C-alpha positions in Angstrom: -1.7 19.8 -15.2 0.8 20.8 -12.5 3.5 23.3 -13.5 6.6 24.3 -11.6 5.8 28.0 -12.4 2.1 28.4 -12.3 2.0 31.8 -14.1 3.9 30.5 -17.2 2.0 29.9 -20.3 1.7 26.4 -21.8 2.9 25.8 -25.4 5.2 27.9 -27.5 5.9 31.5 -26.5 6.1 34.5 -28.9 9.4 36.3 -28.9 7.8 39.3 -27.1 6.6 37.0 -24.3 10.0 35.4 -24.0 11.6 38.8 -23.7 9.1 39.8 -21.0 9.7 36.7 -19.0 13.5 37.1 -19.3 13.2 40.8 -18.2 11.0 39.9 -15.2 13.5 37.2 -14.2 16.3 39.7 -14.4 14.4 42.2 -12.3 13.9 39.5 -9.7 17.6 38.7 -9.7 18.5 42.4 -9.4 16.0 43.4 -6.7 15.4 40.1 -5.0 17.3 41.2 -1.9 14.7 43.9 -1.1 12.3 42.9 1.6 9.1 43.7 -0.3 10.2 41.8 -3.5 11.6 38.9 -1.4 8.2 38.6 0.4 6.2 38.5 -2.8 8.7 36.0 -4.4 8.6 33.7 -1.4 4.9 33.1 -1.5 3.8 29.8 -3.0 0.1 29.9 -4.0 -1.2 26.3 -4.0 -4.5 25.3 -5.5 -7.2 25.4 -2.9 -8.0 21.6 -3.0 -4.3 20.7 -2.4 -4.1 23.2 0.4 -7.3 22.0 2.1 -6.2 18.3 1.8 -2.9 19.1 3.4 -4.6 21.0 6.2 -7.1 18.2 6.8 -4.3 15.6 6.9 -2.4 17.7 9.4 -5.4 17.9 11.6 -6.0 14.2 11.5 -2.4 13.4 12.3 -2.4 15.9 15.2 -5.6 14.4 16.6 -4.1 10.9 16.4 -0.9 12.1 18.2 -2.9 13.9 21.0 -5.1 10.8 21.5 -2.1 8.5 21.8 -0.5 10.9 24.3 -3.6 11.1 26.4 -3.9 7.3 26.3 -0.4 7.0 27.6 -0.9 9.6 30.3 -4.1 8.0 31.6 -3.0 4.4 31.7 -0.7 2.4 33.9 3.0 2.9 33.2 4.3 0.4 30.7 0.9 -1.0 29.8 0.9 0.7 26.3 3.8 0.0 24.0 4.9 3.0 22.0 5.3 2.2 18.3 7.3 4.4 16.0 5.2 6.3 13.4 6.9 4.6 10.5 6.0 1.1 11.8 2.4 2.0 12.7 1.5 2.3 9.1 2.8 -1.2 8.2 -0.1 -3.6 8.0 1.5 -6.8 6.9 4.9 -8.0 5.8 5.3 -10.3 2.8 8.5 -12.2 2.6 
């Protein structure tokens, strides 16, 4: 299950827990301008699998981009047509 706020509990909260969360939110609002608090609050900890998948996808895309650039550099001018990235992924059009 994906939650917007990973540290929040699922299900119903006891009044004590609600008060604690409200207090923590108030503290964040009050001291959010301080550099240390701002830095902690800014961090987004993703699950490792999602982080790794994004990193792998970025590497693949960078490799494709580099390869295309090298192909263009080492070929005769105008021999390779540059396709926009959005149109590269389109395989077929059904009308």
